[in-house]
C-alpha positions as CSV (number, residue, x, y, z in Angstrom):
1,M,-8.6,-4.5,14.0
2,P,-5.2,-3.2,15.6
3,G,-3.0,-0.8,13.8
4,G,-0.1,-3.0,14.0
5,V,-1.7,-5.3,11.4
6,V,-1.7,-2.7,9.4
7,V,1.6,-1.9,9.5
8,L,3.0,-5.3,9.4
9,A,1.2,-5.6,6.1
10,S,2.9,-2.6,4.5
11,L,6.4,-3.7,6.1
12,V,6.1,-7.2,4.5
13,V,4.5,-5.6,1.0
14,A,7.6,-3.1,1.0
15,A,9.9,-6.3,1.6
16,V,8.5,-8.2,-1.2
17,L,8.3,-5.2,-3.8
18,L,11.9,-4.3,-3.0
19,A,13.2,-8.0,-3.2
20,A,11.3,-8.3,-6.6
21,S,12.9,-4.8,-7.7
22,F,16.4,-6.4,-7.6
23,G,15.4,-10.1,-8.5
24,L,14.0,-9.7,-11.5
25,R,16.8,-8.8,-13.6
26,G,16.7,-11.0,-16.6
27,A,13.7,-12.7,-16.5
28,P,11.6,-14.1,-19.0
29,R,8.3,-12.7,-20.4
30,R,6.3,-15.5,-19.1
31,R,8.0,-15.3,-15.5
32,L,7.2,-11.2,-16.0
33,A,3.4,-11.8,-16.8
34,R,3.1,-13.9,-13.5
35,A,4.9,-11.8,-11.4
36,G,3.1,-8.6,-12.1
37,A,-0.2,-10.2,-11.3
38,V,1.4,-11.6,-8.0
39,L,2.8,-8.1,-7.1
40,G,0.2,-6.4,-8.1
41,A,-2.2,-8.4,-5.9
42,I,0.0,-8.3,-3.1
43,S,0.5,-4.5,-3.7
44,L,-3.2,-4.0,-2.9
45,A,-3.5,-6.2,0.4
46,P,-2.2,-2.9,2.9
47,A,-3.9,-0.7,1.1
48,A,-7.1,-2.8,1.6
49,L,-6.4,-3.2,5.2
50,L,-5.8,0.5,5.5
51,V,-9.3,1.2,4.4
52,V,-11.0,-1.6,6.5
53,Y,-8.6,-0.1,9.5
54,V,-9.3,3.8,8.9
55,F,-13.5,2.9,8.3
56,G,-13.5,0.3,11.2
57,E,-14.8,1.4,14.7
58,D,-12.3,3.4,16.8
59,S,-11.6,1.5,19.6
60,Y,-10.5,4.1,21.9
61,R,-13.6,6.1,21.6
62,G,-16.4,3.3,21.0
63,N,-19.6,4.8,20.2
64,G,-19.5,3.2,16.8
65,I,-17.7,6.0,15.4
66,T,-14.9,5.4,12.8
67,R,-11.4,6.3,12.8
68,W,-11.9,8.7,9.7
69,E,-14.7,10.4,11.9
70,A,-12.7,10.4,15.2
71,Y,-9.2,11.6,13.7
72,R,-9.4,13.5,10.4
73,S,-9.1,17.0,11.3
74,P,-12.0,18.9,9.1
75,S,-10.1,22.4,9.5
76,G,-6.6,21.8,8.1
77,G,-4.2,18.4,9.0
78,A,-3.3,16.2,6.2
79,L,-4.6,13.0,7.5
80,G,-7.1,12.6,5.1
81,E,-5.3,13.8,1.7
82,M,-2.8,11.2,3.4
83,F,-5.0,8.5,3.0
84,V,-6.3,9.5,-0.5
85,L,-2.6,9.5,-1.7
86,S,-1.8,5.9,0.2
87,I,-4.6,4.4,-1.3
88,A,-4.1,5.7,-5.5
89,S,-0.4,5.1,-5.1
90,M,-0.9,1.6,-4.0
91,C,-3.8,1.2,-6.9
92,A,-1.5,2.9,-9.5
93,C,1.6,0.6,-8.2
94,A,-0.9,-2.3,-8.7
95,A,-1.9,-1.3,-12.0
96,L,1.7,-0.5,-13.6
97,L,3.0,-4.2,-12.4
98,V,0.4,-5.7,-13.9
99,Y,0.5,-3.6,-17.4
100,A,4.4,-4.2,-17.1
101,G,4.3,-8.0,-16.4
102,L,1.8,-8.5,-19.6
103,S,3.8,-6.1,-22.0
104,G,7.2,-7.7,-20.6
105,R,8.6,-4.9,-19.5
106,A,11.3,-6.0,-17.2
107,R,12.5,-2.0,-16.4
108,L,9.0,-0.8,-15.9
109,M,8.5,-3.7,-13.3
110,R,11.6,-3.2,-11.6
111,G,11.4,0.5,-11.0
112,T,7.6,0.3,-10.3
113,A,8.2,-2.2,-7.6
114,L,10.7,-0.5,-5.9
115,V,8.4,2.9,-5.8
116,G,5.8,0.9,-4.7
117,A,8.2,-0.5,-2.1
118,L,8.9,3.2,-0.9
119,A,5.2,4.3,-0.5
120,S,4.0,1.4,1.5
121,L,7.3,1.7,4.0
122,V,7.0,5.5,4.2
123,L,3.4,6.5,3.0
124,L,1.3,3.4,4.1
125,T,3.1,3.3,7.7
126,A,2.8,7.0,8.1
127,T,-0.6,7.3,7.1
128,T,-1.9,4.2,9.9
129,I,0.7,6.0,12.5
130,G,-1.5,9.1,12.1
131,F,-5.0,7.3,12.6
132,T,-3.3,5.5,15.2
133,A,-1.6,7.9,17.5
134,N,-4.0,10.9,16.7
């Protein structure tokens, strides 16, 4: 899978979450529950693609070596930590979006969607580029 697919997915998810953070003002409780479930599932998509990309075969080196083995520096470097932080932040975002939707907390949902959009835009994109350009 090319790295551009992961970057494109993270940009699309960032745009959707950003639009949701401004579009859920005054939404009824039933709409918040559905929005929380949908946004939670959507926010997990780039994280899943990043996992597949990082643990997939490195097309540059071949020989069955993964990008995790090829690009992550065992002595220093923050690429491994960035990967873990990227996955953890998007999972936490998804869990908070679902919780906010089920509990009817529109402010929490808007704030979480905004932070999730920033995490997807900045952290996931930078991590993907790091595993591509190293």
